[in-house]
VEXZAKE-50909 format. One record per residue: residue in three letters; x, y, z of N, C-alpha, C, O in turn. Coordinates in steps of 0.2 Angstrom, whole numbers, plus 2048, in hexadecimal, padded with zeros to 3 digits. Each point is the difference from the previous one (the first is absolute). Layout:
<nodes>
ALAXYZXYZXYZXYZ;...
</nodes>
This chain:
<nodes>
MET31CAFFBFB7FE8078017FD8047FA7FB803800;GLY8097FC7FB7FE8037FA7FA7FD7FD7FC8047FD;ASN8027F68047FA7FD7FE7FA8028047FB8017FD;VAL8068018097FB8028057FE8077FD7FA802800;LEU80B8027FF7FE8077FE7FD8007F97FC8057FE;ALA8067F67FE7FC8007F97F97FF8017FC8017FB;LEU8027FB80A7F97FE8017FC8068037FA800800;ILE8098058037FC8068027FD8047FB8048037FB;PRO7F67FF8047FD8047FB802807800800803806;ILE8028007F58028077FF7FA8047FE7FD7FE7FB;LYS8028078097FA8047FE8018057FA805803800;ASP7F77FC7FB8018047FA7FF8078017FA802803;VAL80B8027FC7FF8088017FB8037FC7FC805801;SER8037F87F97FC8037FB7F97FD8017FB8007FB;SER8037FD80A7F97FD8027FB805800802806802;PRO7F87F97FB7FB8058007FE8028077FD806801;ASN8047F68047FE8028078048058037FE803805;VAL8087FE7F88058058037FE8077FD8008017FA;ARG7FF80480B7FE8077FE8068047FE805800804;LYS7FB8037F68058047FE7FE8078017FA8027FF;PRO80B8028037FE8078017FE8047F98047FF7FB;VAL7F78048057FE8047FA8028078007FF804804;ARG8057FE7F68028068007FB8047FC7FE7FF7FA;ARG8008078097FB8047FD8048067FD803804803;GLU7FC7FD7F68038067FD7FC8068017FA8007FF;VAL8098058047FD8068018008057FA8068017FE;LEU7F58018008008047FA8008078027FC803804;LEU8098017FA8018078017FB8047FC7FF7FF7FA;PRO7FE8068097FC8057FC8048047FB806801801;ASN7F68027FA8038057FC8018068037FB803804;PRO80B8017FC8018068047FC8067FD800805803;GLY7FD7FA7F77FD8067FD8048057FC8067FE7FE;SER7F88088018048057FC8058048047FE801806;PHE8078017F78058048047FD807802802802805;ASP7FA8007F77FD8078017FB8008067FF805802;GLU7FF7F58007FB8008058037FE8077FD7FE805;LEU80A8027FC8037FF8067FE8048067FF7FD805;HIS8018097FA7FE8058057F88028007FE805803;LYS7FE7F77F97F98027FF7FC8008067FC805802;LYS8057F68037FC8008068018068047FC802803;CYS80B8007FE8018068047FD8067FD7FE805803;LYS8037FC7F67FE8067FD7F98018007FD806800;GLU7FF7F58007F88008007FE8038067FA803801;VAL80A7FD8057FE8038068008088007FC803803;PHE8098007F98018078007FB8037FC7FE7FE7FB;PRO8008088077FB8047FC8038037FA806803800;GLN7F77FE7FA8028037FA7FE8078007FA802801;GLN80B8037FE7FF8078017FB8027FB8007FE7FA;MET7FB8068087FB8037FC7FF807801802803806;GLU7FC8017F57FF8078007FB8027FC7FF7FE7FA;GLY7FD8078087FB8037FC7F97FC8007FF7FC805;VAL7FD8047F67FA7FD8008007FB7FA8018027FB;LYS7FD7F88068007FB7FB7F97FC8007FD7FE805;LEU8008027F57FA7FC7FF8017FA7FB8038017FA;ILE7FC7F98088017FA7FC7FA7FC7FF7FC7FF805;VAL8028007F57FA7FD7FE8027F97FC8028017FB;ASN7FC7F98088017FA7FC7FA7FD7FE7FB801803;LYS8057FC7F77FA7FD7FD8027FA7FD8057FF7FB;MET7F87FB8078017FA7FD7FB7FF7FA7FA7FF801;LEU8098007F97FC7FF7FA7FF7F97FF7FA7FE7FD;SER80A7FE8057FF7F88008047FD805804803804;SER7FC7F67FC8057FD8048078007FF8047FE803;HIS7FD8057F78078007FD8038077FF806802800;PHE7F58037FF8028077FE7FD8058057FB800803;GLN80A8057FF7FE8058058038067FE8068017FD;VAL7F78058048028077FF8008048067FC7FE805;SER8088077FC8008058058018077FE8048017FB;HIS7F98038098028077FE8028048077FE7FE805;THR8088057FA8038048068018077FF8038027FB;ILE7FA8028098018078008048028067FE7FF806;HIS8078057F98058028068008077FF8038037FB;MET7FB80180B8018078008068018067FF7FF806;SER8068047F78068018058018078027FF8047FC;THR8047FD80A8028078028078017FF802806800;LEU8027F57FE8078017FF8028007F88048047FE;GLY7FA7F77FF8017FF7F97FA8017FB7FB804802;LEU8057FA7F87FB8007FC7FA7FB8018027FB801;SER7F88087FE7FB7FB8017FF7FC7F98028027FB;GLY7FB7F88068007FC7FA7FA7FB8007FD7FF805;TYR8037FD7F57FB7FB8008037FA7FD8048007FB;HIS7FA7FA8078037FA7FE7FA7FB7FE7FB7FF804;PHE8067FE7F67FC7FA7FE8037FA8008067FF7FD;ASN7F87FC8078037FA8017FB7FA7FD7FB800802;ALA8087FC7FA7FD7FA7FE8047F98018068017FF;SER7F67FA8038047FA8027FC7FA7FD7FA800800;TYR80A7FB7FE7FD7FA7FD8037FA804806800800;VAL7F67FB8028037FA8047FD7FA7FC7FA8007FE;GLY80A7FB8017FE7FA7FD7FD7FB8057FD802805;SER8037F87F97FC7FB8038047FB8047FD7FC803;LYS80A8057FC8047FB804802803806805805800;GLN7F97F98068018028068047FC8057FE7FA801;LEU8088088008057FC8057FF8018078007FB804;SER7FE80B7FE7FE8028077FB8068007FF8027FA;PRO7FF80080B7FB8068008038067FE7FD8047FD;MET80A7FD8038038067FD8047FE7F98038057FE;GLU7FD7F58008037FF7FA7FB7FD7FA7FE7FA801;VAL80180A7FA7FC7FE7FB8038027F98038057FF;PHE7FD7F67FD8048017F97FB7FE7FB7FC7FC800;PRO8058087FA8048067FF7FD8068037FA800801;THR80A8058007FE8068038038067FC8068017FF;VAL7F58047FF8028067FC7FE8068047FA800801;ILE80A8048017FE8068038038077FD8068007FD;GLY7F68048028028077FC7FD8068047FA800803;ASP80A8057FE7FF8068038018067FC8068017FE;LEU7F68038008008067FC7FE8068047FB800803;ASP8098057FD7FF8078037FD8057FB8007FF7FA;ASN7FF8078097FD8057FC8058037FB7FE8047FC;THR8097FB8058058037FC8027FB7FA8048027FC;GLY7F97F88048017FB7FB8067FB8028027FC7FC;SER80080480A8067FC8027FC7F98027FB800803;LEU8097FB7FB7FD7F98018057FC8048068007FF;ASN7F77FB8058047FB8047FC7FA7FF7FA7FF802;ALA8097FC7FB7FD7FA7FE8047FA8038068007FF;GLN7F77FA8038037FA8027FC7FA7FD7FA800800;VAL80A7FB7FE7FD7FA7FE8037FA803806800800;LEU7F67FC8048037FA8047FD7FA7FC7FA8007FF;HIS80A7FB8007FE7FA7FD8037FA802806800802;LEU7F77FB7FF8037F98028017FC7FA7FB7FD7FD;LEU80B8038018027FC7FA7FF7F88017FC7FD7FC;PHE80780180A7FF7F98027FE800807800805803;ASP8007F58007FE7FF8078058048057FF802805;ARG8087FE7F88058038058038067FD804803803;ILE7FA7FF7F78038067FD7FB8067FF7FB7FF7FD;ARG8078068067FC8068008048067FC806801801;THR7F68037FC8038067FC7FC8068027FA800802;LYS80A8067FE7FD8068018038057FC8068017FF;THR7F68047FE8028057FB7FD8068037FA801801;VAL80B8057FF7FE8068038028057FB8058017FD;PHE7F68048018018067FC7FE8068037FB800803;GLN8098057FD7FE8068038028067FB8068007FE;THR7F58048018028067FB7FE8078047FC800804;GLN8078057FA7FE8078027FE8047FA8058027FC;GLN7F57FE8037FD8037FA8027FB7FA7FE7FB7FF;SER8068087FC8027FC7FB8077FD8008037FE7FB;THR80080380B8077FD8018007FA8047FD800806;PHE8077FB7F88017FA8048048018068068027FE;LEU7F87FC8088058018058037F9802806800802;THR7F57FB7FF8037FA8027FC7FA7FC7FA8007FF;TRP80A7FB8007FE7FA7FD8047FA803806800800;GLN7F67FC8038037FB8057FD7F97FE7FA7FF7FF;PHE80B7FC8017FE7F97FF8027FB805806800802;ASP7F67FD8028017FB8057FF7F97FE7FB7FF7FD;GLY8097FD8057FF7F88008017FD806806801803;GLU7F57FB8008017FD8067FF7F98007FB7FE7FD;TYR8097FE8067FF7F88008007FF808804801804;ARG7F67FB7FE7FF7FE8068007F88017FC7FD7FD;GLY80A8018068007F98017FD7FE8077FC804803;ASN8057F67FF7FD7FD8068028048067FC802805;ASP80B8007FB8028038068058067FE804802805;PHE7FB8017F58058057FE7FC8047FB7FB7FE7FD;THR8078098037FE8047FB8058047FC805803804;THR7FB7FD7F68068047FC7FC8057FB7FB7FE7FD;THR8088088037FD8057FC8058047FC805801803;LEU7F98017F78058047FC7FC8067FD7FA7FF7FD;THR8098078047FC8067FD8058047FC806801801;LEU7F78017F98038057FC7FC8068007FA8017FF;GLY80A8058027FD8068018038057FB8068017FF;ASN7F68027FD8028057FB8057FE7FB805803800;PRO7FA7F77FD8067FE7FB8008047FA7FB8017FD;ASP80B8018018018057FB8067FD7FC806801802;LEU7F97FC7F88057FD7FC8048067FD8067FF7FE;ILE7F78068008038057FC8058048058068017FE;ASN7F88018078058048058037FB805804802804;GLU7FB7F77FB8047FB8047FF802807805800804;SER7F58007FF7FE8018077FB7FB8027FB7FF7FC;VAL8067FF80A7FB7FB8028017FF808805802803;ILE7F67FC8008007FE8077FD7F98017FB7FE7FE;VAL80A7FE8057FE7F98018007FE808805802803;VAL7F57FB7FF8007FF8077FE7F88017FC7FE7FC;ALA8087FF8087FF7F98017FF7FE807803803804;HIS7F87F97FD7FE7FF8078007F88017FE7FC7FB;TYR80480280B7FF7F98027FF7FF807803803804;LEU7F87F97FE7FE7FE8067FF7F98017FE7FC7FC;GLN80580180A8007F98017FD7FF807803803805;SER7F97F87FC7FD7FE8078057FC8038017FA7FD;ILE8028088088057FB8047FD7FC8048017FA801;THR7FA8088037FC7FC8057F88037FF7FF8047FB;GLU7FD7F98097F98027FF7FF8088027FB8037FE;ASN80A7FF8067FF8078028058057FD7FF806800;LEU8077F77FE8068047FE8008017F88007FA7FD;VAL80180C8008018017F98068047FF801805804;LEU8047F97F88068047FE8008017F97FD7FC7FC;GLY8068098028008027F98058067FE803802805;GLY7FC8007F58048067FE7FE8047FA7FB7FD7FD;GLU8078098027FE8047FA8078037FD804802803;MET7FC7FD7F68058037FD7FD8057FB7FC7FF7FC;VAL8078078047FD8067FC8068027FC805802802;TYR7FA7FE7F78058027FB7FE8057FC7FA7FF7FD;HIS8098078027FE8057FC8068027FB806800802;ARG7F88027F88058027FB7FD8067FC7FA7FF7FE;ARG8098068017FF8057FC8068047FD8057FE803;PRO7FB8067F88068037FD8048038067FE805803;GLY8087F97FE8058028047FF7FE808804803804;GLU7F87F87FD7FF7FE8077FD7F98007FC7FE7FB;GLU8077FE8097FE7F98018027FE807805802803;GLY7F67FA8008017FD8077FB7FB8027FB7FF7FC;ALA8077FE8097FB7FB803800800808805802803;ILE7F67FD8007FF8008077FD7F98027FB7FE7FD;LEU8087FF8087FE7FA8037FD801807803803804;THR7F77FA7FD7FC8008067FE7FA8037FD7FC7FC;LEU80580280A7FD7FA8037FA8018047FF805803;ALA7FD7F67FD7F98018047FF7FA8048027FA7FE;GLY7FA8078077FD7FA8047FA8028037FE805801;LYS7FE7F58017F98018037FF7FA8048017FB7FE;TYR7FD8078087FE7FB8057F98018027FE805803;SER7FE7F67FC7F98008027FE7FC8058017FA800;ALA7FC8098067FD7FC8057F98008007FD8027FB;LEU8007FB80A7F88008007FD8078007FB8017FD;ASP8088038087FD8078008058067FE7FE806801;TRP8087F87FD8048067FE8047FE7FA8027FA7FF;VAL80180B7FE8047FF7FA8068058007FF806801;ALA8077F87FE8068048008037FF7F98017FB7FE;THR80180B7FF8038007F98068058007FF805804;TRP8067F97F88058058008037FF7F98007FB7FD;ASN80380B8018048017F9807803802800805803;VAL8057F87FB8078038018048007FA8007FB7FD;GLY80280B8018048007FA805806800801804805;TYR8027FE7F58048058007FD807801803805802;GLY7F67FB7FC7FD8068007FD8028077FE806802;GLY8027F58037FE8018077FC7FA8038017FB7FD;VAL7FB8078087FD7FA8037F88028017FF806801;HIS7FD7F57FE7F98018017FD7FB8048017FA7FD;ALA7FD8078097FD7FB8047F98028027FF805801;SER7FD7F68007F98018027FE7FA8058027FA7FF;TYR7F98088057FD7FB8057F98018017FE806801;TYR7FE7F57FE7F98008007FE7FB8068027FB800;HIS7F98088047FD7FB8057F98018007FD806800;ARG7FF7F58017F98008017FE7FE8078017FA802;ALA7FD80B8027FF7FF8077FA7FC8018007FC804;ASN7FA8067F87FA7FC8017FC8027F98038037FB;ASP7F77FB8057FC8027FA7FF8077FF7FE8027FA;GLN80380280B7FE8077FF8078047FF7FF8067FD;ILE8067F88068068058008067FC7FC8017FB801;GLN8028097FB8067FE7FC8058068007FE806800;VAL8087F88018058058008067FF7FB8017FA7FF;GLY80380B7FF8057FF7FC8068058017FE805802;VAL8087F97FD8068048018047FF7FA8027FB7FE;GLU80180B8008048007FA8078048027FF805803;PHE8067F97FA8078038018038007F98017FB7FD;GLU80180B8018048017FA806804801800805803;ALA8067F87FA8068048008038007F98017FB7FD;ASN7FF80B8008038017F9807803801801805802;THR8047F67FB8078028018018067FA805804802;ARG7F87FC7F98018057FB7FE8078028048057FF;LEU7F67FC8047FE8068028028028087FF805802;GLN8047F68018028008077FA802804800805804;GLU7FA7F87FB7FA8018047FE7FA8038017FA7FE;THR7FC8068087FD7FB8047F9802803800805803;THR7FB7F77FB7FA8018037FD7FA8038027FB7FF;PHE7F98078067FD7FB8047F88028007FF805801;ALA7FD7F67FE7F98018007FC7FB8048027FA800;PHE7F98088037FC7FB8047F88027FE7FE8057FF;GLY7FF7F57FF7F98017FE7FC7FA8038027FB803;TYR7F78077FE7FC7FB8037F98017FC7FE8057FD;GLN7FE7F58047F98007FD7FB7FD8058027FB803;LEU7F98097FE7FB7FE8047F97FF7FD7FE8047FC;ASN8007F58047FA7FE7FD7FA8008058017FD805;ILE7F98067F97FA8008047FB7FD7FC7FC8047FD;PRO8037F68037FB7FD7FB7F98028027FC8017FB;LYS80280080B7F98018027FE8077FE7FB8027FE;ALA80A8038017FF8067FE8028017F87FF8067FE;ASN8037F57FF8028007F98058067FF8008037FB;MET8057FD8098058058008077FD8018017FB803;VAL8048087F98077FE8008048078017FF8057FC;PHE8067FB8098048068018077FD7FF8027FB803;ARG8028097F98077FF7FF8048068037FE8067FE;GLY8077F98058048068038087FF7FF8027FA800;SER80280B8008077FF7FF8048068037FD805801;LEU8097F98018058058038077FE7FE8027FA801;ASP80180B7FC8077FE7FE8058058037FF804804;SER8087FB7FA8058038038018077FE804804803;ASN7F87FE7F88008077FD7FB8048037FE8067FE;TRP7FF7F88087FB8038047FA8017FB7FD806801;CYS8017F57FB7FA8017FC7FB7FB8038017FA801;VAL7F98098017FB7FC8037FA8007FC7FE8057FD;GLY7FF7F58017FA8007FC7FB7FB8028027FB803;GLY7F88057FA7FB7FB8017FA8017FB7FF8057FE;ILE7FE7F58017FA8007FB7FB7FC8038017FA803;LEU7F98087FD7FA7FD8037FB7FE7FA7FE8047FD;GLU8017F68027FB7FD7FB7FA7FE8038007FC805;LYS7FA8067F87FA7FE8037FB7FD7FA7FF8047FC;LYS7FF7F68057FB7FE7FB7F98018037FF800806;LEU7FC8017F57FA8028017FB7FB7FD7FC8017FC;PRO8047F98077FB7FB7FE7F98028017FF803806;PRO7FC7FB7F68007FC7FA8028037FA8007FE7FB;LEU8028098068028047FA8077FE7FE8047FF804;PRO7FE8017F58077FE7FE8048068018038027FA;VAL7FE80180B8038068018057FF8067FF7FE805;THR8088057FA8058008048038078018028037FB;LEU7FE80080B8028068018078008048027FB804;ALA8038097FA8078008038028078017FF8057FC;LEU8037FC80A8038078028077FF8038017FC804;GLY8048087F98077FF8028038078027FE8057FD;ALA8077FB8078048068028077FE8018017FA803;PHE80380A7FB8087FF8018038068027FF8057FD;MET8057FB8088048058028077FF8018027FB803;ASN8028097F98078008018038058048008067FE;HIS8027F88088028068058078037FE801805802;TRP8037F77FB8068027FE8008067FB804805801;LYS7F87FA7FA7FF8057FB7FA8058017FF8047FC;ASN7FD7FA80A7FA8048017FB8007FA7FE8067FE;LYS8017F48007FB7FF7FA7FB7FC8028017FB803;PHE7F98077FB7FA7FC8027FC7FF7FA7FF8047FC;LEU7FE7F58037FC7FE7FB7FA7FD8028017FC805;CYS7FA8057F87FA7FC8027FC7FE7F98008047FB;GLY7FC7F78067FC7FE7FA7FA7FC8027FF7FE805;PHE7FC8027F67FA7FD8017FE7FC7F98018037FB;SER7FD7F78057FE7FC7FA7FA7FD8017FE7FE806;VAL7FE8017F57FA7FC8008007FB7FA8028017FA;LEU7FD7F88088017FB7FC7F97FD7FF7FD7FE805;ILE8008027F57FA7FD7FE8007FA7FC8038007FA;GLY7FB7FA8088007FA7FC8057FB8038017FB7FD;
</nodes>
């Protein structure tokens, strides 16, 4: 019996004819920056405008651009702003070009400058300076590292070695799946007689036509929902609860695109009974964009309206 079994050929498991299951490794996407978690929803809401504004943009070259802004306000002081920007030749995406230098100077001599630079393929830096006439208000230094499926950022705000004061902000985002991103934020501040830290947890779930984002921490809750109904209609909902101020707000916004008419309308309604909207109209072939906005706060009985002209 044993000799008969010995004569039976045994099939080699490692034979090349046997198909082995192939495991495909799924590469998770980079979650992006922490500051852009609620960007999709915020882009739907109209930005409040007031008075009359004229903006003239001029491209001096493929890397250098200047703009002039004149704002005539009915509430505050009217002013003039001169803006200059330089972009390098290393382009990672349509919205990311390095290095980038931006400067804004108003008629009072106040300056707001930003410098963005790509040190290596994964390391980005950002420097921000803000002055009010001859007084420094803000100086901030950011360093960001983007891995294959995570992003970590460290920010130093107003570091002062003499007075021993500083603000340190640390961000971390990790892609759990192709749709889910989790992370957190740690804010530490120190100044004479005061020191503290705040921890905030964050999450983001992205589907094909909608994005849900939330931040939960000691300071409160911030949640947003963005939905793209079709190519013309987009809606967004925001909810904020501040435990320190004991305030809760709710806002609804929408955006309507009319490509055939070269028009975009954004409207909003919040829990403070504030209703607003902005209508933008492009005038091709002229490089001119007109914008008309109106905002009404029924609770405070306050009305604002504005008109702007963008050339270039």
